[in-house]
N, C-alpha and C positions, 0 to 999 in steps of 0.2 A: 583263839583270837586274842592278840595282845591287848587290844583296847578294852576287852571284857574282863581282864584279870584285875581283881580288886576294885571292881566298878564302884565309884563314889555315888553319892546321892544324886547329884546333878550331872547329866551328860548332854552335851550340845553337839549337833551335827551341822557342819557348814560346808559350803562349796558352791560352784557354779550350777546353774540350772541344768537339769538333765543328767547329772552325774550319778544319781541314785541315793540322794540324801534321805528321801522319804522311805524308800524301800529298806535302807540300812537302819534307820531309826526305828521303823516298825519291827524289823526282824530282831533288833536288840531288845526292844520292849517285850516281845514275845519270849525271847530267851530268858530274860530276867524273871518274868512272871512264871516261867516254867520251873524256876528254882524256889517256888513257894514264896515269892516276894509280891508285895503290893506295889504296882507300877502305874504311874500316870504318864501317858504319852501326850505331849503338847505340840501342836503345830502353830507357828507364828507366820506361816507363809500365806500371803493373800490368795495364792492359787492352790491352796491345800487340797490334796486328793486322798487324805488319810481315810475319810469315809468310804471312798471308792475302793481303796485297798482292802478294807474289811467288809465291804458290801453292807454297810449300814449308815444311817444318818447320825452324825455326831453333833456338829454345831458348837455354839459358844457356851456350853455348860459341860461339866464333867459327866461323861457317859460311860457306863460299863460296856466293854466289848463282849458281845454275846459268845463269840467262839473261843475266847481265851480267859480262863479263870484267873482272877487277880489283876487283870489289866483294864484300865479305864483310859479314856482319851478326851481331849479338849482341843477344839479348833478356835483359836483367837481370831476374831474378825477385825482386822486393823481399821476398816472403815467405820464399823460400829463403835469400836473403841475410841476413834478420833471424834465421832459425833458426841459421845458421852463426855469426852474430855472438854470439847468446845463448850457444851452446855454447862458444865461445872464451872467454867471460867466466866461465861457471858451472862448466865441467868442472874447472878447477884447485881449486875449493873444495869439491866434492862429497866427502864423507867426511872433510873437514878441519874444516868448520864445522858447527854443529848443523843438523838438518834444517829447523827452522823459519826459521833465518837464510837458508838456501839457497832455501827457498820464497819468502821475502821478496825476495831478489835477482831470482828468476825473475819475480815479480810486477812489480817495477820495470822489467823488460825486456820486458813484454808489450804495451806500447802502440805507437801509430803513430809516436811520435817515434823509437823504436828502429828501426822499419822504414825510416823515412826516412834516418836516420843510416847504417844498414847498406847501403842502396842507394848512398848517397854514398860509403861505404867501398869499394864495388865499383868505381865508375867513377873514383874518384880514382887508382886504379891505372892506368887508361887514360890519365890525364893525366900521370902521373909515371914510369911504367915505360919507361925509356929504350929497352930492347930492343924493346918492343911499338910504341912511338911511332915508332921509326926504321923500322919495317916498313911503316908507312902514311904516305902523303902527306897524307891528310885523315881526320879522325874526325868524323863527323856524328852529333849526338845528337838523338834525337826526345824532347823534353821536357827543358828546362833545369833545373839545380839551383835550388831556391827560395832566396830571401833568408833565409827561416826557417832552413834547414839551414846555410847559410854563416855566418850569425850565430852559430849554436851552435859552429861550429868555430873562430870567432874569439874566443870567450870566453876570458879568461885562465885558465890551468890551476891557479892557486894554490888556488882554492876547492874543487877535487876532493878534496884531502886533508881540508880543513875539513869537507866534507859527510860524508866517510867516517867522521869521528870523531863524527858524530851531533849536531853543533851546529846544523845548519840544517834546512830543510824543503824539500829539493830537489824540484822538479817534474821535473827532467831528470836526476836522479842516475843512473838506470839507463843510458840511452844514453850519457851523458857519462863514465861510470866507465871505459870502455875506450878513451877517446880518447888518453890520454897516450902510450901506446906508439907510436902512429902520428902523433903531432903533427907531426913533421917532414914526413911525407908529405902531411898535410892542408895544412900551410903552403905547401908547394910547389904543391899543386893550386890553392889560393886565389890564389897569385901568378900561375899560368898563366891563370886565369880573368880576372884583372884586367889582363892584358897584351894590348893591342889588336893587337899583332903576332902573337899566338898564337891569340886567341879572338875570335869574333864572335857576337853574339846577334841572332837574327832573331825579332822579335815578330810573331806571326801573328794576324790578326783578321778578322772579317767586317765588312761595312758596316752594323753595328748598334751602337747606343749601349753595350749591355752588354759586348760583346766588346772594343770600343775602350777602354772604361773599365778593363777588366781588363788590357789591354795597357799602359795608362798607369800603373796601379798597379805592375805587374811592372817596367816601365821604371824608375820611381822607386826601387823597392826595391833593384834590382840595381845601379843607378847609384850608390846610396849606399854600396855595399860594393865599388865599383871596377870593375864590369863595364860599361864605358862605351861600348864599340864596339857600337852598336845600329842595326838597320834595322827598318823596319816594312813588312809585306806585308799588304795588304787583299785577302783572297781571295774568290773566287766572287761577283764583282760582276755583276749583271744588265746586259747590254749595252743601250745606248740604243735600238738597233734593235728590240728585243723589246717595248719600251713602246708601239709603234704598234698592236699587235694587239688589245688589249682593256683594259678598266678595271683588272683585277687586275694585269696586267703593268705598266701605267703606274703604279699605286699602289706596287708593290714597287720599281720603279726610282726613283721620287721619294723614297720613304722612305730608300733606301740613299744617294742623293745628299745628302739632308739630313744624314744621320749623318756622311758624309765631310766635308761643309762645316763641321760643328761638332766636328771632331776635337779631343780634349782637348789643352790647352796643353802638357802634358808630352810629347806626341808630335810637336808641330808642327815641331820642329827636326830630326827624324830624316829620313834618306832614305826615301822612300815608293815602293812599287811596288803597282800594282793588277793583279790577275789576274782574267780574266773567268770567270763561272760556266760550267761544262762541262755538256753534255747527257748525260753518261754517268758511271758510277762509275769512280773512279780506281783500278782494280785491273789489274795487269799492266804490263809494261815499256812497251809501246806507248802505253798511256793516260797513264802517268806522264811519258813524254817529251813528250807534247803539252801538258802543264801548263805547261812553261817555254818551249816553242817557239811557242805561240800557235795551233797548228793544231788542228782538230777532226776527229775521225773521222766518217765518214758513218754515221748510224744512222736506221733507218726510223721513221716515226711512225704509230701506229695512230689511227684516228678513233673507235673504239668508246668508250663511256662506261667509265671506269676502275673504278667501284665496284659494278657490278651483282653481282659475286660476293661482296661483303662485307656490305653493309647493317648497318654497325656502329652501335651506339647513340650518342646525344649524351651530353655530360657530365651533363645534367640527370637521366638515368637513374640514374647513380651517386649523385647528390645525393638523389634520391627514396629510395634505400635507406638512405643515411646518416640521413635525417630520421625514420626509424622509431624512433630514440631521441632523447633531448634533451640528450645530452652526449657527450664523447669527444674523443680526440686524433686529428687528421687531419694526416698529415705528407706533404708533397710532396717527393719525392726524385728525383735524376737529375743528369746532367751540367750544367755551366754552359751557358747560352744556349739551353736547350730550352723556356723559358717557365714555369718553376715559380712565379715571383712572380705572373705574370698569372693562372695557373690557381688558385693559392691564394686570391688576391683574389676570383676569380669564384665559387669554392665558398663562401667566407665570406659574400659578398654574397647569394648565393642562399639560404643557410641563414638569414641575418638577415632577409631579405625574407619568409621564411616564419614569422617571429615568434620564432625561437630566439635565445637569448643567445649571442653569438659573440665570441671573442677571436682576432683575426688578428695573428700575430706572425712574426718572421723571425730566423733565426740567420745570415743571409747579410750580411756587411759591405757588400757591393755592392748590396744590394737597396734599392728605393725604393718601398715600399708606398704611402706617402702620395701619391706622384706617380701611381701606377697607379690609386688610388681617385679622386683628384682631387675629393674631396668627402666627405660624411659620410652615415651611414645609421643609423636607429634600430636598437637592439639590437646594434650593431657597435662594438667597441672595438679599437684598433690599438696595438700595442706593438712594440718592437724589442730584441733582446738586443744591446746595444752592447758589443763586445769591449773597447773602451778603458775604458768606465765599469765594466764588471764586473771587469776586471783591476785597476783602481785600487782598487775596493772590496776585492777579495781580498788585494791587497798590504797594504792597511791592516790587515786582520784578522790576517794572518800576522805582521806586524811588532809588532802589539799583543800577540799571544799568544806566539809563538816567540821574538820578539826582545826581549822585555822584560827578560830576565835576561842578555843578552849584553853583552860589553864593546864599546868603539867599533869595534875591528877585526872582531869577530864580527858586529856589526850591519851593518857595511859590506859584508862578504862575503854576508850574507843578502840585503841589498838588491840586490847584483849578481845573485845567483841569481834573485831575483824579477823581474829585467829580462829573463830568458830568455823566448823566445817560447812555450815550453811552459807558462809560467805562465798565459798567455792561455787555453790549452786547458782547464786546470783551472778557471779562473774561469768560462768559458763553460759548462762542465759543471754547475757549481752553479746557474747561471741556468736552464739547460735542465731541471734537476730540478724547479725551482719551476714551470716551465711544465707539466711532466707532471702535477704534483699538481693544478694549476688545472683540468685537463680532467675532474676528477671531478665538477664541478658545472655545467659549460657546455661548449659546443663550442669547442675550441681548434684553429685551422687554422694549421699552421706551414709557412712557406716556408723550407726548409732551405738551407744553403750547398751549393755544388757537392759532388759525391760524395765526393771525398777528405776534405774538411773534415767532412762528416757522419760519415764512418767514424771520424774522430778522436773525435767525440762518443760514438759507440757504443763505441769502445775504452775511453774513460774511464768510461762507464756500466758496461761489463762488468767493468772492474777494481774499481770500487767495489762491485759486487755480489759479486765473489769475496772481497773483503776482509771485507765484512759477514758473508758465509756462514761464513768461516773463524773469525770471532771470537765469533759468538753461539752459544748452546746450541742443539743440533739440535731441541729441542722448542719453541724460542721462536717466536712468531708475529711476522713482520715482512714488509714489502713494500718492495723496492728499486725505483728507477726502471727498471732492466732488466726486472724482473718485470712492471711496468706496460706496458712496450713489447712484451713477449711476450704480453700478454693481448689476444687478438683482440677481446674485447668493449670494451676500453678504447682500443686504438690501431688505426687504419687507415692503412697506408702505401700511398700512391699513387705509383707510379713513372712519371715523365714522360719522354717520349722524342720524338725525331723519327723519321720513317720513313727513316732513313739508316743506313749500315753501322756507323759508329763510335759514334753515340749508342746504337744498339740493343745493340751488343756490350758497351758499358760498363753499360747497364741490366741486361743478363743477368748480368754479373759482380756488380753491386750486389745483385741478387736472391739470388745464391748466398751473398754475404757476409752478408746479412740472415738467410737461413735457417740459416747456421752459428751465428749469434747467437741462434737460436730465435725469430726474427721473420719471420712469413709475410706477404709483401706482399699487400695486399687487392685492388688493381686496377692496371691500366696505362692511361695516357692517351697517345695519339699526337697530338701537337700540330702545328699548321701544315702539314697535309697538303694536297697538290695534287690528290690522287686524286678528291676530291669537288668539285673546281672545274670550271667549263666554259671554262677558258682556251683561247684560240686561239693563244697564243704557241707556236711550234714547240719552242723550248728548254724551256719549262715543261711542255709535254705529254710530252716525253721524260723529264724529271725525275719526272713523275707515274708514268710506266710503271715506272721503276726503284724506286719506293716499294712496288710491289705485293708483291715477294718479301719485303720486311721486314715488311709488315703481315700477310701470310699466316703468317710464322714466329711473330710475336707472338700472333696469334689462335689458332694451333693448338698451339704448343709452350710458350709462356711465361706467358700471362695467364689468370687465372681469371675476371676481369671486365675489360672493355675499353671505352674510349670513344675516338671519333675526332673531332678538331676541325679544321675546314678552315682554310687560310691566310686571313687577313683582308684586306679592301680597306683598312681603316683600323685604326690602332693601337687595341686594346681597352683604352682608358683612360676612366675615369669609370664610375659605378655602372650607368647604363643599358646601356652597351656590354658591361660585364662580365656583366650579367644575360643579355643577348642571346647572349653567347658560350656559356653553358651549354646553350642551347636549340637550337643549330645542329646 
């Protein structure tokens, strides 16, 4: 494996959800420990399933892995880290500043930016703690730091005092207010990340356009801030031998090979490794060892039809229920790479085909709705929340209002603040609010960004709701965007997943996050299922068998409504195929 040759001390694995980051990072850690190295495996993923992979509880402390000598693991809990971070900043001013000022500080520290910074705060210690680092030969991270976070840490510190004096309109004041005390530690961490002798980034993707595009975006973003030692792993590629068994296997193989042949230019210069699709779940040490060794365990194949016990409805059944009204917000949520864009387009096309006025929109910067539709349809309008356009509009508004009375130095600092990545989140929230209002008169089907970005929107929506609630008279009548999201008559959230361990785990966590925000998911959609195919490929039949436990869990434990969509022979692109998708 190219990415294992001359492995440096720090190795980061990054990629869209469901591509195999956790499996690959765990397998790498096992491999390195097998060379008589002391290895620490660190997960910074809120939906971490490292403990499940090794069948033991890990948690937020360094824990030896029982089954692998020399390997320890740590799961950083971002929410716990954020709470500790908030307490560190707020506790010194309680009883010193007025209560309303303290509440304001707590509000500024309530968003996802704070959570991200706090998690980074946790693992920068792993990069810079000499005593800890000297104890381990390698530290393997499951999920790399984002360019967003590192850019925040690189922002000059001069403007923190400027913002504290109330001259600006900081979108990141809360999280950044506590950075100065540890700026040297952060600087050392960023230096370690940008040193190829110390750090290597492994971009993980599937042989799919969406995941390769995400890898290209991440590559460019992190290269721009100095993390240039990069490798690409294309995981779970269907072997050519399986394409001989039937049309479905041949179609999947050809689709993947086309995606690999059209790899984005930003990735073409990187060392590339392809790993074959495995017929079993990558749980347990033996299975993980086989991921890098190329060997497969022997697993029996049943010939019985997989779906007799389920008989789950098609997507059209859910659309039938949606069509009982003539308006409302329908939000597709889930991990990246599960097919939200396609399913949002399919639902919108079906509703428009029934004569309803429909707006199909997306908050996903990587989405390509127009490509998916590949045409037009009466009653259907398509739009996109463009983060760059919305951010530019927001910056101009703030400069025109908050900046009009500032001197040249003050205006320059305000402009620097508005270059912060958090500004984009605020701007997108304002656009998101407009979309929510539009659903009062028509159907609005929203293809949301991957889970983490969507939760940023919800954080911003919740913060706005709390601010309005605090400022208005308790007898006043008002409706905030969060109240509309919580209104089951106005908003229907459809959680999209694959029948695989990691996407289902993150979907469950997403459902819990939504419920904590007072939003009850309306339905689950299981996409690209092999269980209702009649494939004769031995490998795909085994994959179908492994789907059954996940489908059963969704059906009996998590979903109030459910639809199952089979894997497609052809890409569901264009209106006719999208309509057909809802009826299968």
